[in-house]
C-alpha positions as CSV (number, residue, x, y, z in Angstrom):
1,T,0.0,0.0,0.0
2,G,1.1,3.6,-0.3
3,G,0.2,7.1,-1.7
4,E,-1.1,10.5,-0.4
5,E,-4.2,12.5,-0.1
6,A,-7.3,12.6,-2.4
7,E,-9.0,9.9,-0.3
8,D,-12.5,10.4,-1.7
9,S,-11.5,9.3,-5.1
10,V,-9.1,6.4,-4.2
11,V,-10.4,2.8,-4.4
12,D,-10.8,2.1,-0.7
13,I,-10.0,-1.3,0.6
14,E,-13.3,-1.0,2.6
15,D,-15.3,-0.8,-0.6
16,Q,-14.3,-4.3,-1.7
17,V,-17.1,-6.8,-1.4
18,L,-16.5,-10.1,0.3
19,D,-17.6,-13.2,-1.7
20,V,-16.2,-16.6,-0.9
21,S,-17.7,-18.4,-3.9
22,G,-14.4,-18.4,-5.8
23,A,-11.4,-20.8,-5.9
24,K,-10.3,-22.5,-2.7
25,I,-7.3,-24.3,-1.4
26,E,-7.7,-28.0,-0.6
27,A,-8.1,-28.6,3.2
28,E,-4.9,-30.6,3.6
29,D,-2.9,-28.0,1.6
30,A,-4.4,-25.2,3.7
31,K,-3.5,-26.9,7.0
32,R,0.0,-27.4,5.9
33,I,0.4,-23.8,4.7
34,T,-1.2,-22.2,7.7
35,H,0.8,-24.2,10.3
36,S,4.0,-23.4,8.5
37,L,3.1,-19.7,8.3
38,V,2.0,-19.3,12.0
39,A,5.2,-21.1,13.2
40,W,7.2,-18.7,11.1
41,Y,5.2,-15.7,12.4
42,D,5.8,-16.8,16.0
43,E,9.6,-16.6,15.4
44,N,9.8,-13.6,13.1
45,K,7.0,-11.2,14.0
46,R,8.0,-7.6,14.5
47,D,7.5,-6.0,17.9
48,L,4.7,-3.5,17.2
49,P,2.9,-1.6,19.9
50,W,-0.7,-2.6,18.8
51,R,0.3,-6.3,19.2
52,D,0.8,-6.0,22.9
53,K,-2.5,-7.2,24.3
54,E,-1.6,-6.4,27.9
55,R,-0.7,-2.8,27.2
56,W,-4.1,-1.6,26.2
57,S,-7.3,-1.6,28.4
58,Q,-9.3,-1.9,25.1
59,H,-7.2,-4.2,22.9
60,A,-9.9,-4.4,20.2
61,Y,-10.0,-0.6,20.0
62,A,-6.2,-0.5,19.7
63,V,-6.3,-3.0,16.8
64,W,-9.0,-1.0,15.1
65,V,-7.0,2.3,15.3
66,S,-3.8,0.6,14.1
67,E,-5.6,-1.1,11.1
68,I,-7.2,2.2,10.0
69,M,-3.8,4.0,10.2
70,L,-2.0,1.2,8.4
71,Q,-4.2,1.5,5.3
72,Q,-2.2,3.3,2.6
73,T,0.6,4.1,5.1
74,R,3.9,2.3,6.1
75,V,4.3,0.7,9.5
76,A,7.4,2.8,10.3
77,T,5.3,6.0,9.9
78,V,2.3,4.6,11.8
79,I,4.1,3.6,15.0
80,D,4.7,7.2,16.3
81,Y,1.2,8.3,15.3
82,F,-0.4,5.3,16.9
83,T,1.5,5.8,20.1
84,R,0.6,9.5,20.4
85,W,-3.0,8.7,19.5
86,M,-3.4,6.1,22.2
87,A,-1.7,8.3,24.8
88,R,-4.3,11.0,24.1
89,W,-7.4,8.8,23.5
90,P,-6.7,5.4,25.2
91,T,-10.4,4.3,25.0
92,V,-13.2,4.5,22.4
93,E,-15.1,6.7,24.8
94,S,-12.3,9.3,24.9
95,L,-12.1,9.4,21.1
96,A,-15.8,9.8,20.8
97,A,-15.7,12.8,23.1
98,A,-12.9,14.5,21.0
99,S,-13.7,17.3,18.5
100,E,-13.3,16.8,14.8
101,E,-10.6,19.5,14.8
102,E,-8.6,17.7,17.5
103,V,-8.8,14.5,15.5
104,N,-7.6,16.1,12.3
105,E,-4.7,17.8,14.1
106,M,-3.6,14.5,15.6
107,W,-3.9,12.9,12.2
108,A,-2.0,15.7,10.3
109,G,0.7,14.2,8.0
110,L,-0.8,10.7,7.8
111,G,-2.8,11.5,4.7
112,Y,-6.1,10.1,3.5
113,Y,-8.0,12.2,6.1
114,R,-11.2,10.4,5.4
115,R,-9.9,7.6,7.5
116,A,-9.7,9.9,10.5
117,R,-13.2,11.2,10.0
118,M,-14.6,7.7,9.7
119,L,-12.7,6.5,12.8
120,H,-14.1,9.4,14.8
121,A,-17.6,8.8,13.5
122,G,-17.2,5.1,14.2
123,A,-16.2,5.7,17.8
124,K,-19.3,7.8,18.4
125,T,-21.4,5.0,17.0
126,V,-19.7,2.4,19.3
127,V,-20.5,4.6,22.3
128,E,-24.0,5.5,21.3
129,Q,-25.2,2.2,19.9
130,F,-22.9,-0.5,21.5
131,G,-22.3,0.8,25.0
132,G,-18.7,1.6,24.3
133,K,-17.8,-2.0,23.3
134,L,-16.8,-3.1,19.8
135,P,-18.9,-6.0,18.5
136,D,-16.9,-9.2,18.3
137,T,-18.2,-10.5,15.0
138,P,-17.5,-9.3,11.4
139,E,-21.1,-8.7,10.8
140,G,-21.5,-6.6,14.0
141,L,-18.4,-4.6,13.2
142,K,-19.6,-3.7,9.7
143,A,-22.5,-1.9,11.3
144,I,-20.0,0.8,12.4
145,P,-19.2,3.6,9.9
146,G,-15.9,3.2,8.1
147,I,-15.6,-0.5,8.8
148,G,-15.8,-2.9,5.9
149,D,-14.7,-6.4,5.2
150,Y,-11.0,-5.8,5.7
151,T,-11.2,-4.0,9.0
152,A,-14.0,-6.3,10.3
153,G,-11.8,-9.3,9.5
154,A,-8.8,-7.8,11.1
155,V,-10.4,-6.7,14.4
156,S,-12.6,-9.8,14.8
157,S,-9.8,-12.3,14.1
158,I,-6.9,-10.4,16.0
159,A,-8.9,-9.1,19.0
160,F,-11.7,-11.8,19.3
161,N,-10.1,-14.9,17.7
162,R,-12.9,-15.2,15.1
163,Q,-12.1,-17.2,12.0
164,A,-12.6,-14.2,9.7
165,P,-10.5,-13.6,6.6
166,L,-8.9,-10.4,5.5
167,V,-7.3,-9.2,2.3
168,D,-5.0,-6.2,1.9
169,G,-2.2,-5.4,-0.6
170,N,0.3,-7.7,1.2
171,V,-2.1,-10.6,1.3
172,V,-3.0,-10.2,-2.3
173,R,0.7,-10.4,-3.2
174,V,1.3,-13.5,-1.1
175,L,-1.8,-15.4,-2.3
176,S,-1.3,-14.4,-6.0
177,R,2.2,-15.9,-5.9
178,L,1.3,-18.9,-3.8
179,R,-1.4,-20.0,-6.3
180,A,0.0,-18.2,-9.4
181,L,-3.2,-16.3,-10.0
182,S,-3.3,-14.4,-13.2
183,G,-5.5,-11.5,-14.3
184,D,-5.9,-8.0,-12.9
185,S,-5.6,-8.3,-9.1
186,K,-8.2,-5.5,-8.7
187,A,-10.8,-7.0,-11.1
188,S,-14.0,-8.2,-9.4
189,E,-13.4,-11.9,-10.0
190,S,-9.8,-11.6,-8.8
191,V,-11.0,-9.9,-5.6
192,K,-13.6,-12.6,-5.0
193,A,-10.9,-15.3,-5.5
194,Q,-8.5,-13.6,-3.1
195,W,-11.2,-13.5,-0.4
196,A,-12.2,-17.1,-1.0
197,L,-8.6,-18.3,-0.7
198,A,-8.0,-16.2,2.5
199,G,-11.3,-17.7,3.9
200,S,-10.1,-21.2,3.2
201,L,-6.9,-20.6,5.0
202,V,-8.3,-19.0,8.1
203,A,-10.9,-21.7,8.5
204,T,-8.2,-24.3,9.1
205,H,-6.2,-22.8,12.0
206,P,-7.1,-22.3,15.7
207,R,-5.3,-18.9,15.9
208,P,-6.9,-16.9,13.0
209,G,-5.6,-13.6,14.3
210,D,-2.0,-14.7,14.2
211,L,-2.6,-16.4,10.8
212,N,-3.9,-13.2,9.3
213,Q,-1.1,-11.2,10.8
214,G,1.3,-13.8,9.5
215,L,0.0,-13.3,5.9
216,M,0.4,-9.6,6.2
217,E,3.8,-9.9,7.9
218,L,5.1,-12.2,5.2
219,G,4.0,-9.8,2.4
220,A,5.6,-6.9,4.2
221,T,8.9,-8.4,5.1
222,V,9.7,-11.4,2.8
223,C,7.3,-11.5,-0.2
224,S,8.0,-7.9,-1.2
225,P,6.8,-6.3,-4.5
226,T,10.1,-6.2,-6.4
227,S,12.7,-8.2,-4.4
228,P,11.1,-11.2,-2.6
229,S,13.4,-13.2,-0.3
230,C,12.2,-16.6,-1.6
231,G,15.1,-18.4,0.0
232,T,13.8,-17.5,3.5
233,C,10.1,-17.9,2.8
234,P,8.3,-20.5,4.9
235,L,5.9,-21.1,2.0
236,A,8.5,-21.6,-0.7
237,A,7.7,-25.3,-1.1
238,E,4.1,-24.4,-1.7
239,C,4.6,-21.4,-4.0
240,R,3.5,-22.0,-7.6
241,A,5.1,-18.8,-8.8
242,L,8.4,-19.8,-7.4
243,E,8.0,-23.3,-8.9
244,A,7.4,-21.7,-12.4
245,Q,10.5,-19.5,-12.0
246,T,12.6,-22.4,-11.0
247,A,11.6,-24.3,-14.2
248,D,12.0,-21.2,-16.3
249,P,14.1,-18.3,-14.9
250,A,12.3,-15.9,-17.3
251,L,9.0,-16.4,-15.5
252,L,9.8,-14.2,-12.5
253,V,7.9,-14.5,-9.2
254,T,7.4,-10.7,-9.4
255,R,5.0,-11.2,-12.4
256,F,2.4,-11.7,-9.7
257,P,0.1,-10.0,-8.8
258,F,-0.9,-8.7,-12.2
259,K,-1.8,-5.0,-12.3
260,T,-3.3,-2.7,-14.8
261,K,-1.6,0.6,-15.6
262,K,-2.8,3.5,-13.4
263,A,-4.7,6.4,-15.0
264,A,-2.7,9.6,-15.4
265,A,-3.1,12.1,-12.6
266,R,-5.5,15.0,-13.3
267,E,-3.7,18.3,-13.6
268,E,-4.8,21.2,-11.4
269,S,-3.4,24.7,-10.7
270,I,-3.9,26.9,-7.7
271,A,-2.6,30.2,-6.4
272,V,-1.9,30.3,-2.6
273,C,-1.4,33.4,-0.5
274,V,0.4,33.3,2.9
275,L,-1.2,36.2,4.7
276,T,0.5,37.4,7.8
277,R,0.1,40.2,10.3
278,S,3.9,40.7,10.3
279,D,6.0,42.9,8.0
280,A,9.3,41.2,8.7
281,S,10.9,38.4,6.8
282,S,11.9,34.8,7.6
283,T,11.8,31.4,6.1
284,L,8.6,29.3,5.6
285,K,9.2,25.5,5.2
286,L,6.9,23.8,2.7
287,E,6.6,20.1,2.1
288,T,5.8,19.3,-1.5
289,A,5.8,16.4,-3.9
290,S,8.4,16.0,-6.6
291,P,9.1,17.3,-9.1
292,A,9.1,20.9,-7.7
293,K,9.3,24.0,-9.8
294,A,11.9,26.4,-8.8
295,P,11.9,26.2,-5.0
296,S,15.0,27.5,-3.4
297,R,17.3,25.3,-1.3
298,A,15.3,22.2,-2.1
299,K,16.4,18.8,-0.8
300,R,14.9,15.4,-1.5
301,V,13.7,13.4,1.4
302,K,12.0,10.0,1.7
303,G,8.3,10.1,1.6
304,E,5.5,7.6,1.9
305,E,5.5,4.7,-0.6
306,G,4.4,5.8,-4.1
307,V,5.1,9.5,-3.5
308,K,8.4,11.3,-3.9
309,V,8.6,14.2,-1.5
310,E,10.7,17.3,-1.5
311,E,11.1,19.6,1.5
312,S,11.7,23.1,0.3
313,E,12.6,26.2,2.1
314,V,11.1,29.2,0.4
315,D,11.9,32.8,1.5
316,V,8.5,34.4,2.1
317,P,8.5,38.2,2.7
318,G,6.1,39.2,5.4
319,V,6.4,36.0,7.5
320,A,8.2,36.1,10.9
321,G,8.5,33.8,13.8
322,G,5.8,34.1,16.5
323,R,3.5,36.1,14.2
324,S,0.0,35.0,12.9
325,Y,-1.1,33.5,9.7
326,L,-4.6,33.6,8.2
327,L,-6.2,30.1,7.6
328,V,-9.4,29.3,5.7
329,Q,-11.4,26.2,6.3
330,R,-12.1,24.0,3.3
331,P,-15.7,22.8,2.5
332,S,-17.2,20.0,4.4
333,E,-17.1,17.6,1.5
334,G,-14.5,16.5,-1.0
335,L,-10.7,16.6,-0.9
336,L,-9.3,17.5,2.5
337,A,-12.8,18.2,3.8
338,N,-13.0,20.6,6.8
339,L,-9.2,21.0,7.0
340,W,-7.6,24.4,7.3
341,E,-5.3,25.9,4.7
342,F,-3.7,29.2,3.5
343,P,-6.1,31.1,1.3
344,S,-6.0,29.5,-2.2
345,V,-7.9,29.9,-5.4
346,P,-8.1,27.7,-8.6
347,V,-6.3,29.2,-11.7
348,E,-5.6,28.1,-15.2
349,G,-2.3,26.5,-15.7
350,D,-1.0,29.3,-17.9
351,A,-2.4,32.2,-15.7
352,S,0.1,35.0,-15.3
353,N,1.4,36.0,-11.8
354,G,-0.6,39.2,-12.2
355,D,-3.8,37.4,-12.9
356,C,-3.3,35.1,-9.9
357,A,-2.6,38.1,-7.7
358,K,-5.8,39.7,-8.8
359,T,-7.8,36.6,-8.0
360,L,-6.2,36.2,-4.6
361,G,-6.9,39.9,-3.9
362,A,-10.5,39.5,-4.7
363,Y,-10.7,36.4,-2.5
364,L,-9.1,38.1,0.5
365,A,-11.4,41.1,0.1
366,R,-14.4,38.7,0.3
367,A,-12.9,37.2,3.4
368,A,-12.7,40.7,5.0
369,T,-16.4,41.2,4.3
370,L,-17.2,38.3,6.7
371,Q,-16.7,40.9,9.5
372,N,-17.1,44.1,7.6
373,P,-19.9,44.1,5.0
374,D,-18.8,47.6,3.9
375,F,-15.2,46.5,3.1
376,P,-14.6,47.5,-0.5
377,E,-14.3,44.4,-2.6
378,D,-12.7,46.3,-5.5
379,L,-9.7,47.3,-3.3
380,D,-6.5,46.8,-5.3
381,L,-4.9,44.2,-2.9
382,H,-3.2,42.5,-5.8
383,E,-0.8,45.4,-6.1
384,R,0.7,44.5,-2.7
385,I,0.6,40.7,-3.1
386,E,4.1,39.4,-3.8
387,Y,5.1,36.4,-5.9
388,V,7.3,33.9,-4.1
389,G,7.7,30.8,-6.2
390,E,6.1,27.6,-7.6
391,T,5.9,24.1,-6.4
392,E,4.0,20.9,-7.1
393,F,2.1,18.4,-5.0
394,L,1.2,14.9,-6.2
395,F,-2.0,13.4,-4.7
396,S,-2.9,9.8,-5.7
397,H,-5.0,11.0,-8.7
398,I,-4.2,14.8,-8.9
399,R,-1.1,16.6,-9.8
400,Q,-1.5,20.1,-8.2
401,S,0.7,22.9,-9.3
402,M,0.9,25.8,-6.8
403,K,1.9,29.4,-7.3
404,V,2.8,30.8,-3.9
405,F,2.3,34.5,-3.0
406,T,2.5,36.5,0.2
407,L,0.9,39.6,1.7
408,A,1.5,41.4,5.0
409,A,-1.8,42.7,6.3
410,E,-0.1,45.9,7.4
411,H,0.9,46.5,3.8
412,A,-2.7,46.4,2.4
413,P,-4.0,49.7,1.1
414,S,-6.6,49.6,3.8
415,P,-6.6,47.5,7.0
416,L,-8.1,44.1,6.1
417,G,-9.8,43.7,9.4
418,I,-10.0,40.0,9.1
419,S,-10.6,38.3,12.4
420,D,-11.7,34.8,13.5
421,A,-15.1,34.1,12.0
422,S,-17.4,31.1,11.8
423,N,-20.1,31.0,9.1
424,A,-22.2,28.3,7.5
425,P,-19.9,26.4,5.1
426,P,-20.6,27.0,1.4
427,P,-21.4,24.2,-1.1
428,A,-18.5,22.1,-2.4
429,P,-16.3,24.3,-4.6
430,E,-16.8,24.3,-8.3
431,L,-14.4,25.5,-11.1
432,V,-16.4,28.0,-13.1
433,K,-15.3,29.1,-16.6
434,T,-15.4,32.8,-17.1
435,K,-15.6,34.9,-20.3
436,G,-12.3,34.9,-22.1
437,S,-11.5,31.4,-21.1
438,K,-11.1,28.5,-23.5
439,A,-14.6,27.4,-22.6
440,G,-16.0,30.8,-23.3
441,A,-18.6,30.8,-20.6
442,K,-20.1,33.6,-18.6
443,S,-17.7,36.0,-16.7
444,S,-17.8,36.3,-12.9
445,K,-16.3,38.9,-10.7
446,G,-13.3,37.7,-8.7
447,G,-12.1,35.3,-11.4
448,A,-8.5,34.4,-12.0
449,G,-8.0,37.1,-14.6
450,K,-8.0,37.2,-18.3
451,G,-7.8,33.7,-19.8
452,S,-7.9,31.9,-16.5
453,G,-11.7,31.4,-16.3
454,L,-11.9,30.0,-12.8
455,V,-13.7,31.3,-9.8
456,A,-12.9,30.4,-6.2
457,S,-15.7,29.4,-3.8
458,P,-16.4,32.1,-1.2
459,P,-14.3,31.9,2.0
460,H,-16.3,30.9,5.0
461,N,-14.7,30.0,8.3
462,V,-11.4,31.9,8.8
463,R,-9.0,32.3,11.7
464,W,-5.5,33.5,12.6
465,V,-3.0,31.1,14.1
466,T,0.5,31.7,15.5
467,E,3.5,30.0,14.2
468,E,3.5,27.7,17.2
469,G,0.0,26.6,16.4
470,L,0.6,26.2,12.7
471,V,1.0,22.6,11.4
472,I,2.2,22.4,7.8
473,A,1.8,18.8,6.6
474,A,1.4,16.9,3.4
């Protein structure tokens, strides 16, 4: 698994439908495989905090939290987040009592924020409908928001010793090679076959939780995507893919699982304004996906699987330590729902810096009218907005190009007067073509300038935060 944000458009493991009517492993073969695998797991399993049953007062809740975090995210990344999460919310009741904002802040940097929202909603359901206790069956668990076949199988088998199967990316890889399954691993029939095989295995062992963890552990540490350690695999004697490779070295084990080519990422362009109450200068650190366009002093760092990340230091006039930044809350639906960000507007990819500044100026003026209806929206804020640089961020299905600008509130022609405000969130944002754009649709005030044709949704909830309270995360 791997990748970053854009959770609402990614194929979610919880959307896979369990159907055990497909191919199965013969009972004797299954017993031999599962006993070999569990014996290997007992000797080789990693020491991970969520596996310590005695450490957690609610072990099932700890398993649930860990499994949600581990979807689309590496184990090494999850360990610290899990530890901090459980220290703050050690029980399902404590999580249910937390605010959405607190949950999002704790989750910041893990990506796929829909997971955090659903985990929080699920905790509330457990408290309100199940008396604070997680159901111990897959069927009962799937009544909780955000829990599908995978998480239900994980929690019920690991925490309650139920003989429930699970299938994630690691399990798909192990089973595909074990039985030399061809075809697109994400096609409907392939998914059904994977679940059927996993079900046949888990039904033969008295320790289903350890068996399921063993399958995932084997895929994560031995049966890797590109460099499997077949010589140390406990299932080498059973592996049909390895048997084929031994007979013909051209038939590599890594042929499995078969995958179709991913669709190209959609291109988007936005202009971002870092608005501060300071008139000094310092350095703002931005974390962006590679390749980045012209950031200064950029260095490549290791990011989550599937996303190359660059950490760039960009000199931003008007930003100083200990000062305040203006943040705007995103709409309640869609990408990064309800999260806070620097004011940003959609623009055409070829929009000039001047056009972007005009659009940002109009957007900030509209934010000012949240407190002062008489604030002049036609104020020429764009003349004081300074261009900083460009960078790029790669979501799982969107390549987002960003033009970064800055404005010190004290440098505006008239005091902006923007203070913390809470208003009813607007509808989800839409990109509207204006007159002069390639689509030639109707013009709208506050667009991105000649030729850009895009209009930002009105700002709604806004607030200032100090540098100490600012979390900048991918």
